[in-house]
N, C-alpha and C positions, 0 to 999 in steps of 0.2 A: 089253434094254438096262438095264446097270449104271448110275448116275452119282450121285455123292456130291454134294452140295449144296455150296455156298461157305461163308466165313467167318460166324461166329453174329452173329446182328443185333444190333443197337447197344441198342436200349431194349426192356426189357419193363412191361409194366402189369398188374396182379392183377387178376382180375375175381374179388369175394368170393362173390357168391350167383350161379353160374349158372343159368340156365332154359333150357325147352324152346323148341323153334322148329322149323318145318317145314321140312327140308333133301332133297337127295336122297341117298335111302339107298344107291344105287348107288354114286356118288363116293367117299362115307363108307366104304365097308366095305371098298373097294380101295385105300383111300389107304395107302400101308406107311408105317409109322412112320419120322419121321427121327430124323434125331441131335439129342441135347438139345443147346441151343445154349448158347454160354457167357454166364454173367451178365455184363450190359455196363454199359457208364455210363446216366444218365438219358437222360431224351430230348432229342435235341442236333438243331440247326436243321441242314438241309443246306442248302447256299448256292443260292440262285434262280437261279444261273449255269448248272447244272446241266441249267435248261428255257429256257436261253437268253435269261436275262432279265437286266435291271440291278439297280442297288440299290432296294429294296425301298421307301427314303424318296423316291424320284423320284414327282413329280406326274404326270410325262409319261407316254406308254403307252411300254411295249417289248414286243418280240417275243417270243411265246413257243410253240413247235411243241408238237403235238399228239404226246403220248407214247405210243407203244403196245406194250405186253408180250403175249407167247403163252403159255398156259398147257396143257397136255397132261393131259388126263383118265387116268388108267390103265384097264386091260381091265374091263370087268365080267365077272360068270359066265356071261352069253351070251355074250357076246364068246370069253370063253377057250374057250368049248365050240365055238363056229361057225365062229370063226378060228383055232382052234388049228394048222392047218397053214400059215396065213399068216401071213408076216411085218406087223408095223406099215405103215400108210401112209405116217407120217413118222419121220423122223431129227431126233433134237435135238443141236445144238453148242451147248451152252449158255455153254462157255469163249469162243466166238465170236461171241455173241448171233446164233448163224445157225439155220435150221431145212429142211430138206431133204424135199419132198414126191416119193415116189416115181410116177411115171407109170407105168411098168411093172418087169421085173426087172433092166433095164440101162441106163433114163432117168429122172434125177432134176431138180426144177426146184429152184433154192436161193433162198433169201427171208433178209432179216437184218431182225432188229426191235431196237427199243430194249434189252430182255430179252426173254430164253427160261427157261421155268419148266419144268420136269421136272414128270413125275409125281412125284418125291419131294419138292418142294418143300412145305415148311409154310405154314400159314396166316400165320404170323408172317412170312415172307420175303415170302410175297406180297404182303401189306399195306404193309412195308417199303419195296419196290421199287414197286409199283404208286402207293398211297394215301397215303402218309405224306409225300411233296414236294409235295402238293398241300394237304396237311390243313396242315402248316406255309405255308403260302402264303395259304393261308383267316384263320390267324390272324394273319397279317402284313398283312394288308387286302385282298386280293384274292379274288375269284371264282374257285370251282374246281368241277371235274366229274369223277367217277368213273362210267364207263359200263362193264358187261358185257355183249357179244357173241359169240354163237355159234349152232351147231346145239344143237336142244332136247335134252337131256339129257346136255351138257357139264359141267356143274357150274357153270353162272351164278351161280345162287341160292345154293349151297354157299360159292362165292366171297365174296359180297358180303354175306349176309344170315342166316350162320350163327352162332346164339347161345354154342352151347360149354354146352348145360347139364350133357352127358356127360360132356366132357373140354376143359377152359378153353380148352386148345393150339388149338381147331378154332373158337376165334369168328373169324367174320368182318370185310369190311374196315367195315361200319357200326357194328358195337358198337367195335371198335378207334380206329377214327377220334372216335368221341364218348369213349370213355377221355382221349386227346390232349388234345381240347379242353378237359374240365371239367378236367384237370391241368394247362393252360395259364391259363388265364384265373381272374379275380380276379371271387368273383360279388357281392362288395359293389359294384364298379363297372360290371363287364362282363355281360352277359346272353347267354343261347342258348334259340332257339326251333325248335322243329319242327313240318314241316306231312309227312305221308304220304298219298300220293296214287298212283291207278293209271289207268292209260288203258286201258277196256275199250271194242273194237269202237268206237273212236274219239269215246268218250264219257268226259271226264273225273270221278272219282270221288273222294272221300273215303274214305279209309281206316280215318280214326279216327271219322267220323261218316258211317254209311251212306247213311244219307236223304239226304244230301246227294251228288245221284248226276249232279247235270249242272252241272259248274264252270266258269264260260266263264272262255277267257284273253285276261288285258287288255295292249294293248301301249302304253307312252308314244310319243306323236306325235315329242316333242321328241326324247328321249334314246334310244328303240328297247327299253326295258327290257321284259321280259316278268314279268308278275306273275298270282297267282292271287286275287285279293281276297277271294274267297268261302270261301278253305277254312278249316277248324280250324288254329291254331296255337296249340302246346301249348308255355308256360315250362318250360324243362330244369334243376332245381335239383342230381340227382345222376343215379349211372348207374342205379340201381333203377327210379327213375320213367322212365329213355326205356328200358331193358329192356321194361318192361309196356306200354308205347306200342308196341313192335317186334311185340309178342305178338297185342295188339288188333290191329293193322294187318293181320298175319300170317295172322290167323283171317278177315279180311272179304276177303281176297284169292283170286282164282278160280283154282281148277285141275281138270286132267281129269286120267284117264287114258289116255293114247294107248299106240299098240303101242313107241314109243321111249322112253318115259317113261312111268313110272306116277303121275308127282305133275306133271304137266307145266303151269307158267305159264300160263294164258292171257289176262294182261295184262303191261302194260310198268309196272314198278312204281316209282314216284319219291319218292326222300328229300330232303326240301330242311332244311338246317339253316343259319338264321340266325345268324350271331355279329355282336355289337354290344360293341365293345373302347372307352375310353376313353384317350387316350394324351395327354400334355402336350408342348407347344411349348416353345422356348427360352425363358428369364427374362432381362428387360433391366433396367438399371438407369436409378433414378430421377435424374434433374440439379438441382440447386436452383436456384435464380434467379441467384446468380453464376456458374453454369457448373458447380462443384462438384461431383463426384459425390456423391449422398447415402446414408444409410446404407439408406434403404428401397430395395427392388427390385418391380417391377412383375412382378405375378404371370403365370406361364408361361400361355399361351394353351390351355385344353382343346379338344382336338379327338374326334370321335367316329369312327372308322372301322365302315362297315359292310359285311360280307362274307354271301358264301352259299355254303355246300358242297351239291352237288347228285350225290347216289347213284342211279344208273339203272339197275335189274336188267330188261333188255329182256328180252321174251319171247322165246324161242327161234324160229328158223327152222326151217321143216319142209316136206317134200312130201308131199304128200297120199297118195300110192300108199305113203310108206312108213308114216305116222302112221296109217292107215286113218281118220280125220278124216270125219265126214259127218252129216248134220243141222244140229243148231246147231254142234258142234264144228267142220264147216267152214265155215260162216259166222266162226266166230272165227278158224279157220286164215287166212283171205283176210283179213279187215281187219288181223291180224299182220303177213302178208307182204306187206301193200299199204304200212302203215306204216314197214317196214325199206325196202322199197324205194323210199318217198320219202328218207329217210334217206340210201341211196345215193347217189340223186341228187342231194343237196346237198353231200354229201363230194366226191363227180366234179366239181361245178362249181366246187369251194373249189378241190382238187388242183389245176385246169385255170386258174383265176384268171378264171373266168367272169366275164361283166359281169352275170348273171341267175344266182340263187340261188334256188331254189323252195322257200322256206321255207314258202309258205303252204300248201302240197299237204297236210299233215299234222299232226295237231295235236303229234303229237311232234315234227317239225322245229321247232314253233311254238316249242315248251319249249324246246329245246336248242338255240335261235338263239346264244344269249351262249355255249353251249360251242362251236360250230364257225363258227372266224371272227369269233367276238366277243372280247371282254376277259377271258374266262375260263382260268384254268390248265385245262387239260384233258389226263387219263390214261385210256386206253382200254386193257383185257384181253379179248383175243378167247379166249375156250375150244374148243378143238378136240381130238375123240375118235383114237384109235389105230387103228380099225375101219378096213382098207381096203374095205369095202364103202359106206362114206359118203364115200368119196375127192373124190366132186364138190361136198359140202357143207361137207367141211373147205379144198379150195381157195379155194369160193366166200367162206369166212370170212375166210382168209389174204391173199386178194386186196382184200378191205373194209380189212382191217387195214394191208395198204401203202399203199393211197389214202388213207388220215384219217392217213398220216406224215407226208403233204405239206401239210396243212392249217396253217398261222399263224395264231395268234391273236396282236390286241395286249390286252398286261394293263395294266390302271389300280386305281389305289387310289381308291377311292371316302372320302371326310373331310369332314366337316362341323363348324363350329364349336359347340362346346356353352357359347352364352350364360347358360342358366340358371345352369349349375356358376360359371362366371366369375362371374358376379354373383353367386352366395352367398359365393365365396372371396373377393372383394373385400369383401361385410358382414363377413366373418370378420374378416377383416386391418384395416377400419378400427374395427372393437369392440376389436380388442387396442389398437390405435395411441389410442383413446380412453382406454381403461384405463389404459395406459401412463402419458399426459397426465396424469392423474387421480393416478395414484400418485405422479410426481414431483412435481406441484404440491404435494400433501399432504407429501411429502416436503421442499419448499422451508420450507413454513410450518414444520412442526414446527422444523426448524432455527433459520428466525428467530424463531423463540417460545425456542426453547432458549439464542438467545443474548441475548435480553431479559431471561431469568430469571437468566441468570449475570450480568449488567451490574448490575442492581437488586441482587442478592446482594451486590456487589463494592460497591456504592454507600454500602447500608446500614450495612455493615462498616466504611468508612471514617467515615461519619457517627459509627456509635457510639463507633468508636477516638478521633476527636476531642473528641466529647462528654466521654468520662472523662477525657479529657486538661485539657478545660479546667476540669469538677469540680475536679479535684485541684489546678491548679493556683489555682481559686478558693479552695477550703478552707484552702490552703497560707497564700495572702495574709491570709485572714480568722485565721487562727492567730496568723502574724504583727501584725496589725494588734493585736488582744487582748493578746499579749504586752506590745507596746510602751505602749498606755495602763495596762495594769497599772504597770508599771514609771514611769511618769509618777505615778500615783495614790500609787504609795509614796513618790516623791520627795516630792510636793506634800506627804506630811502629814509626812515628815521636817523641809521644812521650816517646816512650819508651827509645830512643835514647838520648833524653833530660834529662831520668830520670838519663844515666848512667852517664851525663855531671857533674852532682853537684848536691847536695843535699840542696844547696840553694834554688833552685828554688822547692821544694818540695810541698810547699803551693801551687802555681801558678800550678804546675802538679794535684795535687787534683784535684783543682777547673776545671780544663779541663776535667779530667776523669767525673767529676758529670754532664760537659755539654753534653760529650758525652752519658753517660749515659741517658740522657734526651731524647735527639735527638733520640735514638734506641727506646725509649720508643714511641716517637710520629710516628717513622716510623711503628711498632708493631701496633699501632693504625690506621693509615692511610688502612692497610692492610686490618685489618678488618671492615674496614667500607667500602673498596671494593667489599671484600665478600658478605657485606650487599646489595651492590647494585647491584650487581651481582644476587643475589635471587629477590630483588625487580622487576629485569627486565624481571626473568620467570613468577613470577605471572603476571606482565602487560603483557607478551605474551600471556598466559593461558586466561587473561580477552579480549586480541583484538580478540582472534582466535573464541570467544563465541561470541562477537560485529559482528563481520565480518556476521555469518550465517544471527542476525537480521536485518544486515542493506541490506542485500538484497532483503527480503521484503519490507522494507519501503520504498527503491529506486521503487520498481515495484509499490507501493502504488502511490508513487510520480508521476509516469509515466503516470497512470491511471487517477490519477488528471488533468493533464497538457493537456491529450487527450479530457479529457471530458471538459474543458475550452474554448479547442481550437474549438471543435464542437457546443458549444454554443456559442461563436464569431460570428463562419461563420453563422448560423441560426439567430442570432440577425441582424448582415449584409444585409441578406437577407431581413428579414422584413423590415429593415430602407429603404431601396431601394424600396419594394412596398406601403410601407407608404407615401413615397415619391411621388410615382408618382400616386397615388390615391390622395394625398395631391394636385400636381400640377392641375388634371384632376378636380378636384372641384372647384379649385381658377378659374379654365379657364372659368369654366361654370356659377363661381357665376360672374365673368366680364360680361359675353355675357349676364347675365340676367340683371343686372344691367344697362348694354348699352341699353337694350330693353325697359326696364322700363322709363329711361331718354328718349328715342324717343317716347316710346307710350306716355307717361304722366299720371297723378294719375287717371284720368278718364276713361283710356281704359278699365279697366276690368279686371277681374283673367283671361279670356280665352286667352288673347293676351301672357300673360305673361306664360302660359303652352306651347302656340304654338312656343314662343321662345325658351323656355326648350327645347322642343322635337327637333326642328330642330337645337339645340346647341349639342345634345346629338347624333345624327344621321349626322351631318356633316362629313365630311373628316379629318385628322388629319391636312391635306394641307392647311383647308379652316379656317384661322383664320382674322380675322380683325382686324382693328386699328394698323397695323404693329406688332401685338403679335405673338411669334411664341408658334407653337403646343406644349401641354403638353408632348409629347412624343419626341418630338425634344429636349424641354426642360431637360427632364429626359436623354438625349440622351449625351448632352454638360457637364452634371450635373454629372454622374454617370460616364459613359465612355464606349464606345463599349466590349471591352472587358469582363468589368465585367459582363454586362450585357449578354454576350454569357456565360459566365462561369454559369451563373444561369441555362444554360439550362442544365444542368448534375447534379442540385441541387435532392436531395433525398426526398425532401420534394414534394407531386404530386401538391398542389398548387401554389407552387413558382415555378415547370417547368412551368404549362399552364399559368400563369402572363408574363414568362419572353418570349415565344413563341409569346403571342398574341403582346409584345412590340414588335419583331425585324418582325412581320409580318407587325406592322403598321409602322415602320422606312422602311421596303423594297418597302411599296406602293410609297415612294419619288424616284425616279432618282439619287437624287444626294447623299441617303444614299447608292444606291444598291452598287457601286465599293468597297466602303470601307468594307460593309457587306462580302462580297466574300474575299475581300483580308484577313480579318481578322477571315476567317475559318468560317463565319456565313451559307454558306451554304453547308459545310460538316457537319456542325453540326446539321441544317434542316434533312439532307437524313437520317444522323444518327436516326433521333428521329422517322422519318419518318418508319426508317427498325426497331428497337427495340421496341418502345412504341406501346400496346393494346392500348390504353386510345385515345375514339372516340374523344373528343375535341381537344385533342396534334396533333393525324393526321390530324384533320380537318383543325386545323389552321396553320400546316406546311406545307400541303399540297398548301394553301392559299399564305403563304408566295413565297413558290416555284414558284407558277404561276406567282407572283409578277416581282421576280426576272426573271422569263424568258422574259417576254418581252421585256431584251435588248439582241439583239444577241451578244455579247461577252460572256452576261452569260451563253446563251443556250449552246454555246460549251462546255461551265467548268461542266454545268449540264450533258450534254454525256457524256463527259470524265470520269465524278465520277460514270458513270452507273446510272444516275436520271431517264433514261428513262424506265429500265428493272425493277426497284424501282416504279414508278410512276404506272405502269402494273399489279406489284404485290398489290398495294393499291386500284388499279379500279376490282381487281378479289376479294380480302377480304372483301371490306367495302360493307356495305350496305345503311348506312345513306347518305341521297338526297344532304344535304349539302357539304360534306364530297367527294362525288362523281362530284357534281360540280367544286369542287376547283381542283379535279383531271383533271378532261376534258381540263378545262381554261387551266392548263398547259400545257398539250398534245399539246391542240389547238394551243398555243403559240409557242410551238415547231415546230409544222405540218408549221409552216410561215418560214421556215429557209430552202433554196435550199441545204442547205449542210446534211441536217439530214437528208435528205429521206432514204437514204438505212437503216440506221441504226433504224429508226421510225419502219421498217418492220421487219428488223431480229431480233431487242431488244422485237419484242410485241407491241409495241405504237399503230400501229393501230388497231389488233387484240382488245386492252383494250379499244380503244373507241369506237370500235362497239361495245362492250358487254357491256359497261355504259348504254348504251340505256334501258336495262330491268329496269332501274329505272323507267323511264316512265315521270318523273316528267320537265315540260316544261323549266325550266331554264336549267336543265343539257340537256335536248335534244337540245337546243341552242348553247350550249359549242360543244355538239359532230358535229352539224354540221355547227358550225363555224370552227372548227377542220378539217372538212373533206374536207370542202371549198377552206381553205389554204393549205391543202395538193395538192388539184387538180389543185390548181395556180399555185403551185411551179412546179408539175409537167410540165403543160402545157407550161411553160416557159420553163425549160428544153427542151421538146420537139422542141420547137421552135428555142432552141440554137443550136440545135442537139446532144445537151450531152445526150441524153435518147432516148431509141427507143422502139417498144412492147408496147403490151397492160398497160393500165393501173395498177399499184399494187392494188389502189382502189377496180376495178372490180375481179382482183385474189383473194381478200381478202374475197370478197362476201360483199361489201357494197350498189353494187347498186340495189338489192332487197329493202332493208332498206330508201334507196335513192330516188328511185321511189314512195314507199307508204307514202312517208311524204313529197314529193314536193308539196302539195298541202296544209299544214296543214295550222290550222285555226291561228295559235301563229305566225303574222309575221317577227320576226328574224329568227323563224327556215325556215319558207319557204324562205324567200330571202336569206339565205346561200347557201339551198339546191340551188335553182334555179342555183346561182352563180357554184354551182358546177357540175352542169348539163350541163353548158355552156361549161365549161373549160374542161370536159371530151370529150364533142364532136366535140370540138375544131378538134381532131385528129382522123383520117379515121381509123386508125387500130381499135379504140375502138365501130365504127359504127355497127358493126354487132351484139356485144353483147350487144349495147343500143337496138338494134330493137328486139331483141329476149327476153331482160328484162321488155320490154314496154316503155322504157325511150323517145321512138320517138314522144308519143302520149303528154308527159309531154311536151317536147319541142315545140311543136305544140301548145299547151295550154298555154305554157310560152311568145311564139310569140306574141299569142292573146291578152291575160287576164293581164300579167304581170302588175303592177301597176308601177314600172319603167321604164322609156324611154328607158335608155342604156341598160337594160338588154334584152329589148323586140328588139330591133335592132340586140344585139348580137345574139339572137334565129333565127330571120328571115335571115339574114346573113350567120349562119352555115348552116341551111336547104337549103338555095342558092347554096351553095358553094361544098356543101359536095355529090359525086356521087352518095354514097349509100343512104343516106336519099332520095335525088330527087327520085331514082329507085323505091323505099321501098313505097313513098306517091303516086307515080305516078301508081303502083299496087294496091294501096288501094283507090284510085279516090279521095284522099283530098286534096282540094285545100286550101294551107297555104296564 
């Protein structure tokens, strides 16, 4: 029976050093090589809804049914020889997730499972279908169980425990699960520990410490949780230590040679992986005493999530007459069948909603109490063989899986408060606040000291200037006094000479003496006046010194008043601009309404006016009638571009939001785009997108950038200023659908530029575009599809011109699965863009194999037949006819196109 596997797996994990491990050589030797899967995106979490659960963050229990997958082992050499003339007893229909078991040549029984894996299914596909959703739930805080059940020799140990020493693609579920866990956690804050046990003849033994061979099972009387406290627990830091642990455990596991399997496991192997993760709760603002929000924030509450992954490799059920067991091996077979029978009874009771479930009948059922009917997310893989000789065992295994699908678990997350971590964080925050307070206090003291020193310098300078002026005045008075005395002495000498000349002139001499005495009295009076003036100047110096200190405070007060007036003036200017823009908008709407009323007349009624007003409010700024300019353009001319751009840095949030809306409307017109970029508007918009957390500002800023990105010259400016990585960061942080639509539109415009292909990939633009699809909104998905179509078109053009060679970047970044999934979307814009993208990708032969393995060939055939656009249909037919790879695959599948 030939069957081609489905689409390629989404994630790959590389194992650097494969090591040896005991597996079923029959299963490995007969496993046909599966097609090489295409490289996909990094590990991506599957939605918990696929298991019937609610949000992972919900503290309450949510239902989750046990999922069951069936895997068919290929025929081995013995079966190929013995059953050469007989058909397989099972027929798989994987596309319908259905299995048919032949009773005879004309009668079959049909069974449905969650997944049906053919003999060609790779180990990676088995892991992603069966175990990967459980591993992701464990990383989210839920308990999880992966178990393999089936007849001996059907490949249970190969599926779960294969290490992949010879071929890394053969790695089993245990190895791949630990790779994903170590890749997702942070070893600085999280921890992973492992215990490896076996249940042999109803005795629980430690595979990591063989001396510990009788481990008790302990049940918590309050919660009912099952634990094995005496088991060896090993902390895992890297994948190599885990592989060494598996080698040690497998060496101690008991196995025997039977007629059905040369290395038949004689015990149930149980791998327990305990994951402890630290997560943070929400942050709260701390309010001050007057009710105002403080600049301090209450630290987020640290939580610890403890989850456990249990991987169970059950020993194979066997019939004594077929396995040929005898002696001690017979006792082993009895114990194995008894424990499996007890497990079947428990599952029957749970499936029938029985009031009593016999968990205590076996240690195996006690250990798996949480896996069936408990709080763990459980995935079961049943393995069967194709031989008609074992139809009875195959039928029993299938019925076991059918009953297990009816078991419903209630999933719960275990969270605890990490008080020690919270205390450490509060201590660190307190130390930071104390240090900041000390720094501020020291800065205040330094400022006071600086002001005191400056005041002392000014006072010293004033005193020095006054002393110099006083000394100059004193010297001048002394010089005048000495000059006056000298003149008087000269006059006195002259008068004395005249006295000797004769007594006749005695009367005149007496008058001259009286005049000299009067002059002397005047000089004495002037000296006293000068001394009084000196004393007056000294008193004025003291008053001036006192007024200097008071003047500093007055100057500071005047400066504060001037600063407050400047801020008030700036705020008034901003409000005037806002009111002016609103007034222009209202005048514009009033003119439109008046013209509509004039055209409709008085008899048209109120509804006509309403519709006119609605059309005016929703019209584009450039759509104005009667030659009038749009309000935004009028505001642009009246206020000026620089003034509008300056409002983007306003402290008022409302002003900032209004300003960015005006810039976005201006950017919608091509005539304004060049002036906006030259004036620094693009830089301001990118700064807003980088620094502001307000969703409205980010949404409008992203829309303005998307408008500017329609121009090829602006696209290079956006790339040079780091706009691609900034848009990618915004796409990862934003949750609002409108914001994501704007960001996706901007990236889609950039995808249409041939020069930016490499930058879009290296700076995360393509990854961001693919990540936006998480929104699910049709308008957002339409922009994503347009960006992918633009990028594929540019790639196709570059390959045709010989500029680029090799696989498409879109395929390497994992876009192909989403393209194929949405190629036939109900929304016409999404479907049209994706159909174009598929055609552009298919034009180059190097992408053909990836598109075939990813299921894109079927969509190309559908497009060539059913596409509504003739040009796309013709392009798809031409590609299918011209590609040798596509033609060969279509001939192999016998498809006429």
